[in-house]
KELUM-255759 format. One record per residue (C-alpha): x, y, z; residue in one letter. Coordinates in steps of 0.02 Angstrom, whole numbers, plus 32768, in hexadecimal, padded with zeros to 4 digits. Example, Ala and Ser with C-alpha at 12.3 -4.5 7.8 and 13.67 -1.06 7.14 Angstrom:
BEGIN
82677F1F8186A
82AC7FCB8165S
END
This chain:
BEGIN
8017796480ABM
7FAA79CA8037E
80037A4F7FD4K
7F7D7AD47FE8F
7F1D7B248077G
7E687AF08089K
7E217B988053S
7DA47BA880DFQ
7D537C4E810DS
7D8B7C5581C2V
7D4C7CF1821BT
7DCD7D6A825ER
7E057D3B830DR
7E4D7DE98332E
7DA97E448313D
7D617E2083BFL
7DE67E878416R
7DE47F0E8391F
7D287F238398L
7D1F7F228456T
7DA67FA38471G
7E2A7F2784A6E
7EA67F4C841BG
7F567F768451R
7F87800B83E7Y
8023807383FFV
7FC980FB8461D
7F79807684D2D
801E80298509I
808E80C08521A
80EF80B185C5P
80A280FC8661D
80ED81A68682G
812981BE85D0A
8147827285A2L
80E082BC8516R
812683018474A
80E2838483FFA
812D83D28364F
814084838326L
811B847A826DR
813B84EF81DES
80AD856B81C7P
80E185928114V
8106852A807AA
81AB857B8051H
822285EB80B0G
82D2860980EFV
82E785F681ABI
8338869581EFT
8323866F82A8G
82EC85E4831BL
82E7860F83D4D
82A685858445V
82DF85CC84ECS
823386038528D
81E8855D84F9A
827384FC854EA
8255855885F2S
8198854985ECA
813884EA8672E
8145842E8663G
81BD843185CFV
825083B985D7H
82A483E08531C
829284348489V
82F983EC83FAL
831F84368350T
838583F682BEA
841E8447830BA
840083E883ADD
83F083438352L
8493836282F6E
84EA83998396A
84B882F283E2A
8514829B8353G
847A826A82F0M
847A82548234N
83DF82BB820FI
83CE828E8156A
8330822A8133M
833E819580BER
82F681A3800EG
830681317F78M
835381837EDFV
833381507E2CA
83A781557D96K
838081D37D0EN
836B81957C5ER
841981D87C33D
846481697CBBG
848481F57D38S
844681EE7DEBR
83A482487E10A
839D82D87E8CA
83BC82AB7F41A
83AE83487FACP
83B8832B8067M
8315831F80C4R
833C834E8179P
82DE82FE8209M
82B583AD8247L
82B7844481D3A
8366848B81BDK
83828536816ED
82E9852780FER
822F8503810CL
81EA84A1807AR
81368470809FF
80AD849F8118V
80B5842381A6G
816E83FC8198E
81AC83D9824AP
82208460828CV
823584358345A
81FC83B383C2I
81BC83EA846CI
81B5836B84F9V
815283908598A
80F6833E8626D
804F835385CDT
801A8367851AL
7FCA840E853DQ
806B84508588Q
80CC841884EFA
804F846D847CR
8051850D84E2D
810E851084DFA
811184FA8422A
80B985A18414E
814885F48473L
81CA85C483F0I
820386588389A
8212861782D8L
824886A38264D
824C868A81A8Y
824C86E58104D
81BC869D80A2E
81E086697FEFL
816A864B7F5DP
812885997F56S
8138851F7EC7S
809C84B37EBBL
8099847B7E05D
80F283DA7DDBY
813B84207D3BA
81E084737D0CP
8201851D7D58G
81BB857B7DEDG
821585B17E8BP
82AA85407EA9L
829484C77F3BI
833C846D7F38H
83DC84A57EE3V
83FC83EE7EB9E
836183EE7E48A
836284757DC2P
82B1849E7D88D
827984387E20N
828B83997DB9R
82C283097E27A
82D182827DA3F
82BC825E7CEBD
829E81A37CD8W
827081387C43A
825580847C0DM
823A80327B65G
826980577AB2D
823F810B7A87E
826F80FE79D0T
820D806079ADA
817680A17A0BT
8179814579ABE
818380E67907A
80F480727935A
808681047966I
80AE816278C6N
808080CB785BS
7FE6809578BEA
7F3A80867870A
7EF380E37905K
7F40813F7999V
7EDB81687A33V
7F1F81EB7AAAS
7EE2821D7B56L
7F1E828B7BE4E
7EF0824C7C91V
7EFF829E7D3BD
7F19822D7DD3D
7EE682987E68N
7F4882A27F0AR
7EFE82517FA3I
7F1F8250805EI
7F29819F80A3V
7ECB81C08146N
7EE58119819BS
7E6C80FE822BL
7EFA810B82A8E
7F6F81A1828CP
802A818A8297R
8075817E8345G
8107813983A8C
815F8131844FF
82168118847CA
826E80D88518E
832980E58540W
8376808D85D5D
842480D285BBG
845D803F8552Q
83CC800C84E4R
8340805D8482M
828F80188476H
822E806E83ECF
8177804283CFA
81148089833DF
807C805D82D5N
80D4802D8235G
80D97FA481B3Q
81737F4981F2G
81FE7F628271V
82A07F358219W
82B97FCB81A7A
8295803E823AM
83157FE382A4K
83987FF9821CK
836E80B18205D
837380D582C0L
841B807D82CES
846480E88243K
8416818C827DA
844381788335M
84EB811F8320S
84AD808C8386L
84D97FD6836AE
84467F6F832AP
84417F0883CAD
84277FA9842AQ
837E7FC283D6I
82DA7F6883E8R
824C7F9E8376V
81997F64838BT
80F37F788330N
80597F59839AP
7FAA7F54834ED
7FA37FCB82BBV
7F0680228280G
7F26802781C5G
7FC080518160G
7F9E804280A4F
805580658079G
8059810C80D3M
809C80BD8173K
81208053811CA
81AA80D3812CM
8201813A81B0G
81CE81EC81D9Y
822D827C822BP
81C4827882C9E
81FD81C882F3Y
82B581F782FBF
82938295835DA
822F823683DEV
82B781B283EDA
833E82358408Q
82D382918488A
82C081EF84EBA
837C81D184E2R
83A682838515A
832E828185AAL
834081CC85DFG
828281C385ECR
81FA817A857DP
81B181F384FEV
811081DA849DR
80BF82308408W
801B821883ADM
7FE982828319A
7F4482DD8310E
7EDD82C98272R
7F0783738227T
7FBE83588254E
7FB982B581F3S
7F668306815EM
7FF08387815AL
808583138170S
805A8261813AD
80948227808FN
800B823E800FG
7FE281D17F7BG
7FCF81D97EBCR
7FDE828D7E7AD
801482807DC4L
7FDC82AC7D16V
7FFB823C7C80S
7FE682467BC4V
7FD3819E7B70A
7FD0816A7AB9D
7F8D80C17A83L
7FB3808679D2A
7F418007797CF
7F497FA978D8D
7EB77F947860E
7E777F0078C9N
7E747F67796AN
7F0C7F0E79AEK
7F827F757A19L
802A7F9279C7T
807A80137A3AA
805F806F7ADDY
80B181137B0ER
809F81687BB8V
80E7820E7BEFR
80C882397CA6S
80F282C37D20R
80E2829B7DD9C
80E982FD7E7BN
816982C57EFCL
8141834D7F7CG
81CB83B27FCBA
824783237FE3Y
826B82727FADN
820B81FE801CS
824B814B802FE
81FC81077F8FN
81B581A17F3BG
822781A67EA3Q
820180F07E7BM
814480EF7E8EI
811481447DEBQ
81AA81017D8CA
81E6804E7DAEA
814A80147E09L
80D880667D89F
813980077D04A
81187F5E7D55K
80697F577D09V
807A7FDC7C83L
802C7F6F7BFBT
7FAD7F1D7C6DG
7F627E7E7C26T
7F7C7EAE7B71Y
7FF67E677AF3D
805B7EFE7ABEV
81197EF97AB6Q
81467FA47A73T
814180217B01V
818E80C27B3FW
817581047BF0L
81BD81AD7C1CH
81A581F07CCDV
81DF82947D17E
81D582B37DD2G
81CC83627E1CY
81E083AE7EC8Y
8155841F7F08T
8138847B7FACN
80C183F57FEBT
80CE835C805AA
812482C48010Q
80CF82477F9DV
80F4818E7FADD
80A080E47FAEA
7FE380D87FC0Y
7F8480357FADR
7FCB7FF07F0CG
806280647EFBA
807380877E42G
80097FF77E03R
7F60804E7E1DP
7FA780E67DC5E
7FE0807F7D30A
7F3F801A7D20I
7ED280B47D36Y
7F2881087CA4L
7F28806E7C34L
7E7380407C55E
7E3780F27C3CR
7E9280EF7B96C
7E4980487B62M
7D9B80897B87D
7DBC81267B20R
7E0680BE7A93A
7D6B80517A8CA
7D0080EC7A71R
7D72813679ECE
7D8580907991L
7CCC806A799BG
7CEA7FC679F6V
7C947F827A8FD
7D097FA27B24P
7CF97EEE7B5DW
7D237EAE7AB0E
7DB97F227A9BL
7E047ED67B37R
7DE27E257AF9R
7E387E4C7A53I
7ED57E867AADN
7EE17E0F7B41F
7F7E7DA67B54I
7F4B7CFA7B15A
7F3A7C707B95Q
7FB97C047B3AD
803B7C927B3EA
80667C797BF6F
80E47C8A7C3EP
80E07D337BEAY
816A7DB47BF0R
81257E647BE8S
81787EF37B8DA
81B67F367C34T
82087E947C69G
81847E467CD8E
81647D8C7CC2T
80AC7D697CDFY
80A57CB37D14D
7FF07C857CEFV
7F4B7CD37CC0G
7EA47CB77C6CD
7E627D657C50F
7DD87D307BD8H
7D907CBA7C59M
7D907D3E7CE1V
7D417DC17C6FL
7CB67D4B7C38E
7C8E7D287CEEN
7C8A7DE37D0FA
7C0F7DFF7C81A
7B9C7D7D7CCFT
7BAD7DB67D83K
7B947E6D7D54A
7AFD7E427CE7D
7B457E9A7C51L
7AAE7E677BE8Q
7A397EC07C60G
7A947F667C5DF
7A2C7FB17BD0A
798C7F977C32A
79D87FE47CCER
7A1480797C68K
796780917C21A
791B808B7CCFA
7995810F7D0BS
796D817D7C75A
78B4816E7C9BA
78DA81B17D49A
793D82427D01G
79E681F77D2BK
7A8081CA7CC6L
7AC9811C7CD7R
7B7480DF7CA3G
7BD7803D7CACM
7C9280387CC1G
7D097FA57CABL
7DBA7F937CE7C
7E247EF97CCCY
7EBD7F067D3CY
7F597EA37D62I
7FCB7EC07DF7E
807F7E917E19S
809E7E567ECCI
812E7EB97F17L
819F7EBA7FAFG
82247E477FF3D
820A7D987FAAP
825C7D478042S
820B7D2580E9E
82237CB78181S
81B07C5B81F8A
81DA7C1282A2K
81677BA08306V
81857B8883C0V
812C7B06842AF
81077B5484D2N
81067B01857DD
804A7B1B858ED
80217AAC84F9G
800B7B38847CT
80747B6F83E7A
80B07C1A83B0S
80DB7C4B82FEI
81547CDB82E7Y
813A7D388243V
819B7DBD81E5G
81077E1D81A3T
809E7E9D8200Q
7FE27EA78208S
7F947F5181EDN
7EE57F0B8203G
7EDF7E8D8174Q
7EBC7DF481E1G
7F6B7DA981E8H
7F507D5A8292E
7EC17CF68248T
7F0B7CC381A2V
7FB57C9281E7Y
7F6C7C2A8274A
7EEF7BDD81FBQ
7F757BAC817FF
7FE87B638204L
7F557B028248S
7F297AC38199D
7FD97A81817FQ
7FFD7A3A822DT
7F587A118280G
7F7E7A848313I
7ED67ACF8346P
7EC47B868317V
7E9B7BB683CAD
7F417B6B8401K
7FA67BDA838CI
7FE67C8983B6T
802A7CF9832DV
80C07D618363V
80F27DF682F7Q
813F7EA282FCG
81D07E8E8375D
82837E998337S
82C27E4283D5D
82577DA983B3L
82607DA482F5I
830A7DC382A8A
82D47DF481F9T
82367E148198G
81ED7E6D8103G
815A7EC0815AG
80B67EE08102T
80A57F338059G
80947F0A7FA1G
80107E837FC3S
80A07E127FF7R
80717DDD80A7S
800C7D3F809CV
80687CFC8004T
81177D11804AT
80EB7CE780FEQ
80877C4A80DAN
810E7C0C8064T
81877C1680F7A
81057BC78169T
80ED7B3780EFL
81A87B1780EFA
81AC7B1E81ADT
81197AA681B9A
81737A2D8145T
82097A2F81BAK
81987A148250M
8143797F8203I
81E7792F81D4E
8233794F8280A
819F791082E5F
8185787D8271G
823A784B828AG
822B78618346Y
818E77F5834EW
81DC776D82E3A
8277776B8350E
820E776583EEK
81A176D683B0E
822C76798357G
81F7767B82A2F
823876C281FED
8218777E81EAP
81E8775D8135A
814D77038175E
810A779F81CAV
807B77FA8176Q
802C78A181A0F
7F7C78CF8168D
7F7D7987819DD
7F3479568246E
7F8B78BB828BR
802678518272F
7FFD779F823FR
805276FB8216K
8002766981BED
7FE075DE8239G
7FE7764D82D3S
7F51768B8334N
7FB577208372L
7F9077C7831EA
7FDE78568381P
7FC3790C8356T
805379848345M
802C79D483EDL
802B7928843EE
80D478FE83F4L
811679A7842CA
80E1797F84DEE
813478D384D4M
81D379238490A
81D579A3851CR
81C67917859CS
825778BE8547D
82C3795A8552G
82C179758496R
82D17A33849BD
830C7A2E83E7D
82597A0683B3L
820E7A9D840BM
82467B1B8386V
82397B0C82C9H
82667B92824BE
82777BA9818FA
829D7C39811AR
82617C378067T
826D7CA37FCCT
81E47CA67F49L
82187C667EA0D
81B87CF07E48A
81337D747E60R
807A7D537E4DS
80057DBC7DE4Y
7F547DCD7E26P
7EDB7E0C7DA4N
7E237E267D8AG
7D917E897D47A
7D377F157DA2H
7C8E7F4D7D60V
7C3E7FEA7DA8A
7B9580367D82E
7B7180E97DB3V
7AD381507DB0E
7AE3820D7DA0I
7A6282907DCDD
7A7D83177D48P
7A2583997DB2D
7AA3838B7E41T
7B3883327DF5G
7B2F82AE7E7DE
7B7D820A7E46T
7B44816B7E9CR
7B9E80C57E85V
7B0680557E71D
7B547FAC7E4AR
7C047F687E5BY
7C447EBE7E26T
7CF17E747E3BV
7D2E7DD07DF0V
7DE17DAD7E24D
7E677D2C7E01D
7EC57D237EA6F
7EFD7C717E89G
7ED77BFB7F19N
7E867C577FAAL
7EC37C308059I
7E307C8780ACN
7DA97CC18031P
7D537D2D80B4L
7DEF7D9380D6L
7E147DA3801CA
7D667DE77FFDE
7D7D7E61808CG
7E1E7EA18040Q
7DC67EBA7F99V
7D387F1A7FECH
7DAF7F8D8047G
7E177FAE7FADG
7D7E7FD37F42V
7D3D80507FC1V
7DE480AB7FC1Q
7DDC80AF7F03G
7D2A80F37F06I
7D6681797F7FG
7DEE81B57F0BQ
7D7D81AC7E74A
7CEA820C7EBDL
7D13826F7F59T
7DCA827D7F8EE
7E3E83077F55R
7ECC83657FA8V
7EC584217F8CV
7F4F849F7FAFY
7F3685597F97D
7FB085C47F35G
801F85DC7FCDD
802D85227FF0G
7FB2851F8080Q
7F51847C808CL
7E9784A4807CL
7E5D83F18095T
7EA883D88143A
7E108393819DS
7D7F831E817CF
7D1283B78167M
7D7283DE80C8D
7DB98337808FY
7D2E82C0805AA
7D50820D808CM
7CDA818B8041P
7C49815B80B1R
7BDF80BF80BAA
7B5681178059A
7BD081367FC9D
7BF0807D7FACC
7B7E7FF07F72P
7B977F3B7FA1W
7C2D7EFA7F41V
7C0D7E527EF2G
7CA97DE57EF4F
7CCC7D457E93T
7D6C7CE07E8ES
7DA67C917DEBC
7E4E7C477E1AP
7EDC7C1B7DA7V
7F607BDC7E22P
80047C397E1ES
80A47BDA7DFCT
810A7C597E5FG
80EB7C0B7F0AN
80BF7B5E7F4DP
800F7B917F83M
7FDF7BCD7ED6G
7F9D7C707F1FM
7FA77D257EE9K
7FA77DBE7F5AG
7F037E1B7F6EC
7F217EAC7FE5G
7F2C7F387F64E
7EC87EEF7ED5A
7E247F457F01G
7E6E7FF27EEFT
7ECE7FC67E52V
7E2D7F9D7DF7G
7DB280177E44A
7DF880BD7E06L
7DDD809D7D4DA
7D3D80397D62A
7CE380C87DBAV
7D2C81527D4ET
7D0680F37CAEN
7C5480DD7CEAA
7C4081997D02V
7C8F81B97C58Q
7C15813D7C0CD
7B8181987C59A
7BBD82447C21L
7BFA82167B72W
7B4B82237B29E
7B4982D97B63R
7BE682FC7AFEG
7C5A82FD7B95I
7CFB82AD7B57K
7D6C82BE7BEFR
7D4F82A07CA7V
7DD0829D7D31D
7DCC82677DE6M
7D8582967E5FP
7CDA829D7E0FL
7C8783047E95T
7BD583447E81P
7C1583F37E5AL
7C8C83B47DD4K
7C0B83447D81V
7B8483CB7D8AW
7BFD84497D3DS
7C2983D27CB0L
7B7283B37C8BL
7B49846B7C89N
7BD7848C7C0EK
7BB083F27BA6A
7BA0840A7AEAP
7B0983967AE5I
7A7983CA7B55A
79F983527B9DA
796583367B2EE
END
């Protein structure tokens, strides 16, 4: 059997049903007759609840129940939401104020759920919500993620949630003080709203003994555990399912208050209850992404080699700890702090603050895009201050190819890499030599042109363990049960393709089963670019078991030594025999022989190590100085994803990630007013990237196979976004530098760029 998949660009089998309206999303499959839920949400960013009278709403037409935090607690629920808590640099535990499922005593952000209303129709539930008398004393809002401001939680003086650090502060300070050159830069990383195509939604069913909870998430097992704890139910009393999911990007990886309220409403009423968020509701209440400011110092010796790197960041957590929020800009940021550069003296200091805004958590890349954006902005600035070509400065400081495996200053062990090779390919693919001519042509047309480079590396995250189970069905097909969860990435295609590659079972005879805690005992879900690597490693182990089992069965049946059996990825063979059965044929023989033990095969594996995808992004922008409009004119990506299982799907993931990066760099920005009201709560006010904003993204694969898994592959789901932020922003900075503009920050909207140009110290000739 070959060790690797065949790396064929198989088209996505699930797209036909998605594109013809046959997808089965959570709102499509809600039970007939399910009651509809709506939520009363906080109208203010900060206030003390002085009264909450739901009696009029509860007696309104069509209403079956209205539940508040008090009602959840009276039903015996543990209403505290789960949130990961970091350790401060002094060893103490970071702040862990309770986040209630429904607001209790205090309102802390606009959109915080206060009560759930369940009625026969959605309109009845919404009408009843307006009858609830919510009285409160409004308090001043704290919106700056910095010490001070109105106190949000007594557990967090000065609103500081954590004070985290990594590295050697003393050594880093000494290296900076003795450096030949120090380059410093402050960088803002603007907050975004995830805006997945399908908003969050769920339904719950309770039959008196058992709960079925369906939601559009990124895995079912954490939700099952959380429901069990919150509702005091045994795990076997809960079934959680994920149907088709229309995008997640990290935002749907965690639990939300609405899910628990819907589940309790279904249990209290003994009837199915469904809820689907509206777009503005999602914008108010979904976890946002990014939202931090960092100051970085790069120290160089007289040969332009990095000697030290210091980062001091402040990040916004929102009003509460979300599940992973405290770790995103600290531990996950640290994973790739030093990028692809050989620097061992580092100091990372991160402070997290509560504000009266919605929570901030994982968004495509989760800490790694933030770290690479900062580093690559700094490297670009350093090249200008040192008078070195930005491509050459990166070459000077790359980790040498013969240094792998390489242990970074933050404890990551990069297994393999050839950054010079990838960068040289990027220079060719992006036509670096032709840039001067393109810049001159733009200038002749009255436009400014800039080129931006980002060389990124990413650390694959998530549970390193996964299982795969293959069942041979009575109808001559096979089903593979997986522990990940597709959010639209093409898992049904790539998993069936890989199993077919390894076993010879035709792709059209394979069904992928996912997202059901009754059918799949454990799983890591989707997130951290882990899915295909972990899942196919388990599938490979399962296929190995299948081949051994069926080879032994065939040998026993035909009366020869099992050691003589060969398998060529399509058929079993034996020298001297004209028989060459397929795996499906042997499965049918085994079924006829009553060998039920051969109908199910399962394996669980754990990755030996992480993989580290890396690559170069090269963006070219053209700016109209009269309007400030920035157009991304060319975009080139050269990636090392190791061995590709399906190149077409990998390229699609890169395209999607780059577009999300372009969106944050040029158009997207969350804006709250001084009272904490969200001003960008619709697509009229929040500018998502459009097709016209994005050029064709050229993609090239330059694989250096990973040693961290048997396929030699590296995850690709988040890589596009990790590289795009700095590539686009560096390109704009390059175009504006000649006008004397020394600092640009995302999003580089036409108004911002126009304003910078009109205040520029160097006017156009």
